[in-house]
N, C-alpha and C positions, 0 to 999 in steps of 0.2 A: 847542300847540293850546289854543284858548280853551275854558274850562269855565264853563257857566252853571248857577247854583244859586239856588234861591229861588222864591217865588211872589209876584206883585204884581198887585193889582187896579187897573185903569185905566179911566177913563171915556172914551167916544168923544165927541169934541166935535161941534159943529153942522156942521162941514165934513167929518166922517168921519175926523178925524185922531186918532192915539193918541200919548201920550208914552211913549217907550221908557224903562223904569226905569233910573235912573242906575247901579244896581249892574250891569246888563247892559252899559251903555255902557262903564263902567270896567273890565269884565272883558276887553274887547278890548285886546290888548297895544299899547303905544305904537308908532307907526309902521305898524301894520296898518290898512288902509283900513276906515273905519266905514261899511260898505256890506253889505247883507243881501239874501238871496234868500228869498222867501216862497212856499210852495206848500201845497196841501191834503194832509193826511195821507190815505193810501189806506185805512186801517183805521177811523179814527174821525173824528168831526166836530170836528176842530181844524185849525189851520194850523201849519205848521212853518217856523221862520225860522232860517237858517244864515248864518254869516259868509260873505262872498263866497269867501274862501279855502277854507272847508270845502265849500261848494257845488261849487267847481271840482274839489276832490279827489274828492268822491263821484261827480260826473258823469263824470269821466274813468274812475273805477273801473267804473261801469256800462257806459260806452261801450266799454271794453276787452273786455267779455264779449260784445259783439254783432258779428254779421256783417251788414253793411249790404247784402249781396247776397241776404240772406234776407228775404223780404217780411214775415214776422211780426216779425223783429227791427226792421225799419224802422218798422213800425206801432207797435211797443212804444216805440221811441225818440221818435216824434212825440208819442205820448200822454204819455210821461214828461216831455217839455219843455212840454206844454200848460199853460196857466193858471199861469204863474209871474210873480212881480213882483219887481223890484229896488227896494229902498227904502234911503234914506239919511236918517238923523236930521238935522234942521236944527241949525245951530250954536248957536241960542239955548237952547232947552229940550229938544231931542231929539225933536221931533215927527216922526212918520212917517205917510205916507199909504198905506194898504193899499186896493187897489181895493174899492169897495163890494160888487161881485159876490162877491168872495172872503169878505168878512165875512158876507154873507148866507148863503153856503153852510154856515157853521158856526152860524148863528142868532144872531150878535152884532149887537145894535142899540143897547145903552146902555153896557154894561160888558164888559170882557174880563179874563181872567187871563193874564198872561205867566208861564209856568211853565218854569223852567230845567230842562233835561233833558240835562245834561252838555255834549255837543257841539252841541246845538240848543236853541232856545226854542220851546215850544209856545204857541200863542195859542188860547184857548178862550172861548166865550161863558160868562160867569160861572156861569150856572145849570147848564150842561152840564158844566162842570169839577167842580162840587160833586157831581154825580151820577155822575161817571166812575170813582170809586175802586172798588177791589175789597175784599172782606171780609178781615179778618185771617186767617181760616182759609184762604181761597183764596191769599193771599199766601204763607203758610207752606207750603202744598201745592206751589206753584210753586217756591219756594226749595228745598224738599227734593228736587225732581225735577231740579234743575240738575246737570250733570255736574261732577265734581271736577277741578280743574286743579292738579296738584301736580308 
């Protein structure tokens, strides 16, 4: 499984393209397709980018919990699959094109932050990323509330 770690600020070029940080390109194992799925995060104003293999794994997991003869499940699945984009870095410098509409939904117009989040990459408008952190006290409180696995 691919692990993404680190934060990288990238400018959006005149054609709306972004250069995928080389550390993230290099994190994808040799032989695995360099193809990603991008979607809007349901809780925050950022995009999430998954390797195609991870996207397939997660989608199959969600789909396995649904009954498509249940109308609410069918509606959920349709919404779950809405507004997704498949992106592939070009072979020269690793540029990707994310639909302008998706970038607009997160407020990105000049710079974005690619933030490695283990199995996925989050893409934030730079200003919003800087504002998204939580206080040290809140982090400690959440950490202390986590169940112990031993």
